[in-house]
C-alpha positions in Angstrom: -42.3 61.8 25.8 -43.4 63.3 22.5 -46.2 65.7 22.2 -49.5 64.2 20.9 -49.9 64.8 17.2 -53.6 65.2 17.4 -56.0 64.2 14.6 -57.5 67.2 12.8 -59.9 65.6 10.4 -62.1 62.6 10.9 -64.3 61.3 8.0 -67.2 58.8 8.5 -68.1 57.1 5.3 -71.8 56.1 5.4 -74.7 57.0 7.5 -77.5 54.8 8.8 -77.4 53.5 12.3 -73.6 52.8 12.4 -72.6 56.1 10.9 -74.8 58.3 13.0 -74.1 56.5 16.2 -70.5 57.1 15.5 -71.1 60.7 14.6 -73.1 61.3 17.8 -70.4 59.8 20.0 -67.7 61.9 18.3 -69.8 65.0 18.5 -70.3 64.4 22.2 -66.6 64.0 23.1 -64.2 65.0 20.2 -65.4 68.2 18.7 -65.8 70.3 21.8 -62.8 72.5 21.4 -63.1 73.0 17.7 -59.6 71.5 17.0 -60.9 68.4 15.3 -63.6 68.3 12.6 -65.8 65.4 11.8 -67.5 65.0 8.4 -70.0 62.3 7.6 -70.3 61.4 3.9 -73.5 59.7 2.7 -75.8 59.7 -0.3 -79.6 59.8 -0.1 -79.6 57.6 -3.2 -77.9 54.7 -1.3 -80.3 52.9 0.9 -79.5 51.5 4.3 -80.4 48.0 5.7 -82.6 49.6 8.3 -83.8 46.5 10.1 -81.7 46.8 13.3 -84.7 47.7 15.4 -84.3 45.6 18.5 -81.6 46.2 21.2 -80.2 44.8 24.4 -79.8 46.7 27.7 -76.3 47.9 26.9 -77.9 50.5 24.7 -78.7 52.4 27.9 -75.0 52.9 28.5 -74.8 54.6 25.1 -77.8 56.8 25.7 -76.4 57.9 29.1 -73.1 58.6 27.4 -74.8 60.9 25.0 -76.9 62.4 27.8 -80.2 62.1 25.9 -83.6 62.3 27.6 -85.1 58.8 27.4 -88.7 59.8 27.0 -87.8 62.2 24.2 -85.7 59.4 22.5 -88.6 57.0 22.8 -91.2 59.5 21.4 -89.0 60.4 18.4 -88.1 56.8 17.5 -91.7 55.5 18.3 -90.0 53.0 20.5 -91.4 50.4 22.9 -89.6 48.7 25.8 -88.1 45.3 25.8 -87.6 43.0 28.8 -86.3 39.9 26.8 -86.8 37.6 23.9 -89.5 35.0 23.4 -88.2 31.9 21.5 -90.9 29.8 19.8 -90.4 26.4 18.2 -86.6 26.3 18.7 -86.2 23.3 20.9 -89.1 21.6 19.0 -92.3 22.6 17.4 -94.8 23.7 20.0 -92.3 24.5 22.7 -91.4 28.1 23.8 -89.1 29.7 26.3 -88.1 33.2 27.4 -84.6 34.7 27.5 -84.9 37.5 30.1 -82.5 40.5 30.4 -82.6 40.4 34.2 -81.4 37.6 36.6 -83.2 34.5 37.8 -83.8 34.5 41.6 -80.9 35.4 43.9 -77.7 33.6 44.6 -77.6 31.9 48.0 -74.7 30.8 50.2 -72.2 32.0 47.5 -73.7 29.5 45.0 -75.5 30.5 41.8 -79.3 30.5 41.9 -79.1 28.4 38.7 -77.7 25.5 40.7 -80.5 25.6 43.2 -83.1 25.6 40.4 -81.5 22.6 38.8 -81.7 20.7 42.1 -85.3 21.8 42.7 -86.1 20.7 39.1 -84.5 17.3 39.7 -86.6 17.0 42.8 -89.7 17.5 40.7 -90.5 20.7 42.5 -90.9 23.2 39.6 -90.3 23.4 35.9 -91.4 27.0 35.3 -88.0 28.8 35.2 -89.8 32.1 34.2 -91.5 32.2 37.6 -88.1 33.1 39.1 -87.5 36.1 36.7 -89.3 39.4 37.1 -88.5 40.3 33.5 -89.9 37.0 32.2 -93.0 37.2 34.4 -93.7 40.8 33.5 -93.3 40.1 29.8 -95.7 37.3 30.0 -98.2 39.6 31.7 -97.5 42.5 29.2 -96.2 44.7 32.0 -93.4 47.2 32.3 -91.9 49.9 34.6 -88.5 51.5 35.0 -86.5 50.4 38.1 -87.5 52.3 41.1 -84.2 52.0 43.0 -85.8 50.2 45.9 -83.1 48.2 47.7 -83.6 44.4 48.2 -86.4 44.3 45.7 -86.6 43.0 42.1 -88.2 46.3 41.2 -85.1 48.1 42.2 -82.9 47.1 39.2 -85.1 46.1 36.2 -82.9 45.6 33.1 -84.5 46.7 29.9 -83.8 47.7 26.3 -85.8 49.2 23.4 -87.4 48.4 20.1 -87.4 51.3 17.7 -87.8 52.5 14.1 -84.3 52.3 12.7 -84.9 55.1 10.2 -86.2 57.4 12.9 -83.3 56.4 15.2 -80.7 57.5 12.5 -82.6 60.8 12.2 -82.6 61.3 16.0 -78.8 60.7 16.1 -78.2 62.9 13.1 -80.0 65.8 14.7 -78.0 65.2 17.9 -74.7 65.0 16.0 -75.3 68.1 13.7 -76.2 70.1 16.8 -72.6 69.3 18.1 -70.8 70.4 15.0 -70.7 67.2 12.9 -70.9 68.1 9.2 -72.9 65.9 6.8 -71.7 65.8 3.2 -74.1 64.6 0.6 -72.7 62.6 -2.3 -71.5 59.2 -3.6 -67.9 58.3 -3.4 -66.3 57.9 -6.8 -62.8 57.1 -5.8 -60.5 56.7 -2.8 -57.0 58.1 -2.6 -54.1 56.5 -0.7 -50.6 57.5 0.4 -48.2 55.7 -2.0 -45.8 54.7 0.7 -48.0 53.8 3.7 -51.2 52.8 2.0 -53.1 55.1 4.4 -56.3 56.6 3.0 -55.8 60.3 2.4 -59.1 61.4 0.9 -62.3 60.3 -0.9 -63.5 62.0 -4.1 -67.2 62.4 -4.6 -69.0 62.0 -8.0 -69.4 65.8 -7.9 -65.6 66.1 -7.9 -65.4 67.4 -4.4 -62.5 66.0 -2.4 -62.9 65.1 1.3 -59.6 64.8 3.1 -59.1 63.1 6.5 -56.6 61.7 9.0 -58.8 59.0 10.3 -61.5 57.3 8.2 -64.4 55.3 9.8 -66.0 52.9 7.4 -69.7 52.6 8.0 -70.5 51.8 4.4 -72.4 48.6 5.2 -71.7 45.1 3.9 -69.6 46.3 1.0 -66.9 47.8 3.3 -66.0 50.5 0.7 -62.7 51.4 2.5 -61.9 48.4 4.8 -62.4 45.9 2.0 -62.8 47.7 -1.3 -59.7 49.8 -0.9 -57.6 48.0 1.7 -58.6 44.4 0.9 -58.5 43.4 4.5 -60.1 40.0 4.1 -63.1 38.3 5.6 -63.6 35.3 8.0 -66.5 33.3 6.7 -68.6 31.6 9.5 -71.3 30.2 7.3 -70.4 26.6 8.2 -72.0 27.3 11.6 -74.4 30.1 10.7 -76.3 29.0 7.6 -78.6 32.0 7.2 -77.3 34.2 4.4 -80.5 36.0 3.4 -83.3 38.0 5.1 -86.5 39.5 3.9 -88.1 42.2 6.1 -91.5 43.9 5.9 -93.3 46.2 8.3 -97.0 45.6 9.0 -99.9 47.2 10.8 -100.3 46.7 14.5 -102.0 43.5 15.6 -101.7 40.8 18.2 -99.5 41.1 21.3 -97.9 44.3 22.5 -95.8 42.6 25.2 -92.4 44.2 25.9 -90.5 41.5 24.0 -89.0 40.6 20.6 -90.4 37.3 19.4 -88.1 34.9 17.5 -89.9 32.0 15.9 -88.0 29.1 14.4 -89.1 28.3 10.8 -88.4 25.4 8.4 -85.3 27.1 6.9 -84.5 29.9 9.4 -86.4 32.0 11.9 -88.8 34.9 11.9 -88.6 38.1 14.0 -91.5 40.1 15.3 -90.8 43.5 16.9 -93.7 45.7 18.2 -93.3 49.4 17.9 -95.7 52.2 18.8 -96.9 52.6 15.3 -96.3 49.3 13.5 -94.7 45.8 13.8 -91.3 45.0 12.4 -91.1 41.6 10.8 -88.5 39.5 9.0 -87.4 36.1 8.0 -83.7 35.3 8.2 -83.1 32.1 6.2 -80.7 29.9 4.3 -80.8 30.3 0.6 -79.6 26.7 0.2 -82.8 25.5 1.8 -85.5 27.9 0.6 -85.8 30.3 -2.3 -86.3 34.1 -2.0 -89.8 33.9 -3.4 -90.8 31.0 -1.0 -89.3 32.9 2.0 -91.1 36.1 1.1 -94.4 34.2 0.7 -93.9 32.4 4.0 -93.2 35.7 5.9 -96.2 37.5 4.3 -98.5 34.5 5.3 -97.3 34.8 9.0 -97.9 38.5 9.7 -100.2 39.9 12.4 -101.4 42.8 10.2 -101.5 44.2 6.7 -98.1 44.8 5.1 -97.2 48.5 5.0 -94.3 48.4 2.5 -92.8 46.2 -0.1 -90.5 43.4 1.2 -86.9 44.4 1.7 -84.4 41.7 0.6 -81.0 41.5 2.3 -78.0 39.3 1.4 -75.1 38.7 3.7 -72.3 36.2 4.6 -72.0 35.5 8.3 -68.5 36.5 9.5 -66.2 39.4 10.2 -63.3 41.3 8.7 -60.0 39.8 9.6 -59.1 43.3 11.0 -61.6 45.9 12.2 -58.9 48.5 12.1 -56.4 48.5 9.2 -54.0 51.4 8.7 -56.0 54.5 9.3 -59.4 52.9 8.6 -61.7 51.6 11.3 -64.7 49.6 10.2 -67.8 49.8 12.4 -71.2 48.1 12.0 -71.9 45.9 8.9 -68.6 47.0 7.3 -66.8 45.2 10.2 -68.9 42.0 10.1 -72.4 40.6 10.6 -73.7 37.3 11.9 -77.5 37.7 11.6 -80.1 39.5 13.7 -80.6 36.8 16.3 -80.3 38.1 20.0 -80.4 41.7 18.8 -76.6 42.1 18.9 -75.9 44.1 15.7 -76.4 47.5 17.3 -74.5 46.4 20.3 -71.5 45.6 18.1 -71.7 49.1 16.7 -71.7 50.5 20.2 -68.7 48.3 21.2 -66.8 49.4 18.1 -67.3 53.0 19.0 -66.5 52.5 22.7 -63.3 50.7 21.9 -62.3 53.3 19.4 -62.8 56.1 22.0 -60.7 54.1 24.4 -57.9 53.5 21.9 -58.3 56.8 20.0 -55.2 57.5 17.9 -53.2 60.6 17.1 -51.6 61.0 13.6 -48.9 58.5 14.5 -51.3 55.5 14.4 -49.1 53.3 16.6 -49.4 49.7 15.8 -49.7 48.2 19.4 -52.9 50.2 19.9 -54.3 49.1 16.6 -53.4 45.5 17.4 -55.2 45.7 20.7 -58.3 47.1 19.2 -58.4 44.2 16.7 -57.9 41.6 19.5 -60.7 42.9 21.6 -63.1 43.3 18.7 -62.3 39.8 17.5 -63.1 38.5 21.0 -66.4 40.3 21.0 -67.5 38.9 17.6 -66.3 35.4 18.3 -68.0 35.0 21.7 -71.3 36.5 20.4 -71.0 34.1 17.4 -70.7 31.1 19.7 -73.7 32.2 21.7 -75.8 32.5 18.5 -74.6 29.1 17.3 -75.9 27.6 20.5 -79.5 28.4 19.5 -79.1 26.4 16.3 -77.0 23.5 17.7 -79.1 22.8 20.8 -82.3 21.7 19.1 -84.3 18.5 18.9 -86.0 19.5 15.6 -85.6 17.0 12.8 -88.4 18.2 10.5 -86.3 19.7 7.7 -82.7 19.2 6.2 -81.9 22.7 7.6 -82.4 21.7 11.2 -80.9 18.2 10.6 -77.6 19.9 9.6 -77.6 22.3 12.5 -78.4 19.7 15.1 -75.5 17.4 13.9 -72.9 20.0 13.0 -69.6 20.4 15.0 -69.2 23.7 16.7 -66.2 26.0 17.7 -64.1 24.7 20.6 -65.2 27.5 23.0 -68.8 26.6 22.6 -68.2 22.9 22.7 -66.4 23.4 26.0 -69.1 25.7 27.4 -71.7 23.1 26.6 -69.7 20.2 28.0 -69.2 22.1 31.3 -72.9 22.8 31.5 -73.8 19.2 30.7 -71.6 18.0 33.6 -72.9 19.9 36.6 -74.9 22.8 35.1 -72.2 25.3 35.6 -71.7 28.4 33.4 -68.8 30.8 33.7 -68.6 34.3 32.1 -65.2 34.6 30.4 -63.4 38.0 30.3 -66.5 40.1 30.4 -68.0 38.5 27.3 -71.3 40.1 26.3 -73.8 37.4 27.3 -73.6 36.5 30.9 -74.3 33.3 32.8 -78.1 34.1 32.9 -78.3 34.4 29.1 -76.4 31.1 28.6 -78.5 29.4 31.2 -81.8 30.6 29.7 -80.9 29.3 26.3 -79.3 26.0 27.4 -82.3 25.1 29.6 -84.8 26.5 27.2 -83.5 24.4 24.4 -83.4 21.2 26.3 -79.8 20.7 27.4 -80.1 18.6 30.6 -77.0 18.4 32.9 -76.0 15.1 34.3 -76.1 16.6 37.8 -76.1 19.9 39.8 -73.4 21.7 41.7 -72.7 19.6 44.8 -72.4 22.7 46.9 -76.1 23.2 46.9 -76.5 20.1 49.1 -75.3 22.0 52.1 -78.9 23.3 52.2 -81.5 20.9 53.3 -84.3 19.9 50.8 -86.9 21.5 53.1 -85.0 24.8 53.3 -84.5 24.8 49.5 -88.3 24.3 49.0 -89.0 27.2 51.4 -86.5 29.6 49.8 -87.6 28.8 46.3 -91.3 29.4 47.2 -90.3 32.7 48.8 -88.5 33.8 45.7 -91.4 32.9 43.5 -93.8 34.8 45.8 -91.6 38.0 45.9 -91.3 38.1 42.1 -95.0 37.4 41.6 -96.0 40.2 44.0 -93.5 42.6 42.3 -95.0 41.9 38.9 -98.5 42.6 40.3 -97.7 46.2 41.0 -96.2 46.9 37.6 -98.4 48.9 35.1 -99.2 47.5 31.7 -96.5 48.0 29.0 -98.6 50.3 26.7 -100.2 52.0 29.7 -96.7 53.0 30.9 -95.9 54.3 27.4 -99.1 56.3 27.2 -98.4 57.9 30.6 -94.7 58.8 29.9 -93.5 58.7 26.3 -96.4 58.3 23.8 -95.2 59.2 20.3 -98.8 59.6 19.2 -99.8 62.0 21.9 
């Protein structure tokens, strides 16, 4: 066995959320002994997208990994809590449903609760799925609390995420990273140097003439993929045949309307609009298809549907849904938008940054850069992107809307085989299976499929071992326990004021 030829210099190209999340993680684990240096190169004159402001519960894993104080994190990013996502007008105009982060009910007799609900629904007992989810009920009532650890209680394990100011989040992470030895280098990259034999990137030269050398380069340069694409020409898989949205316009506005602990996603004639409540403002945007609405029309539509006065000029973003054919090519690893982007739906973009970092730490190289490890990284990242892609496509495919050409195309389009199979299995007996630890679990798939009107032909026959009367009794008991649990929770903003108020 040969001695590890350890990396000595790591260079992160680009800041923003992806760059500083990566820097924070490397500062936490890699630079402790002073044997490896990490330099982040960014330019103040190059803007960041800065609209990734809504997260999913996996962000808590990242925060715990860094060891940050949650209340401090919330204050400094002016964050709010998030229990799920409200979907408005997706199934059809006038209809809404909730995608909760926590489970529905409890499994019984080794059978998923979802199967029992489908039977009860078929019996005409209840059609309010949200009554069986503490997250959904608390969100509806504008309530929040952290889990209290109480066993056998819905209050014991409340799943939650955050909504925060992306610019403040990058600053928070920068402060964390620099305190752990990460060096920030200001400047624009003018050229990239490669090894003539291997094609590996050896250094980047800034406009000032300064040369920054490295063993490993992490490309966090955004959509352009300065190293992964601009230098290595890795290639890109285009998924726009399923994900039509290729533009977004974002604008913050003054606080107004609901402060429920949710992100709201409202389907619009040529895309969808997000609404993200923070402590000091609302984040808003319209993700849309440029083939179905112009930039001016989309901007006007968004500005006409805000809950407060705009606080800045609209920010216009262009993208192509898809991913790099390789996230890791030679000695360059792309993370964040440089690796791929689908669109903001289901708040998965920051999670994909987090996954890219976690997988890199798990497969961290030495200076040999052995190909089997690189190949595995690319396989697992491709799996992550493709399974998230299919979950997002579901939202657009499973619709009854027929009011615009945009929705007509989406409703009638063919979908990837994995999604087609998932939908077919659900349409049979309402069953959903989580494959190989894919990000979105059976509860997420169930929430969207039921919420958008997919009706199974039947329910799992195993639930019939329970009598109808016993089923009614148990379902009523579950509803009662969840309702009583929600009653004792404080208001969302009251909880923030008491624990992590950025304005205090």
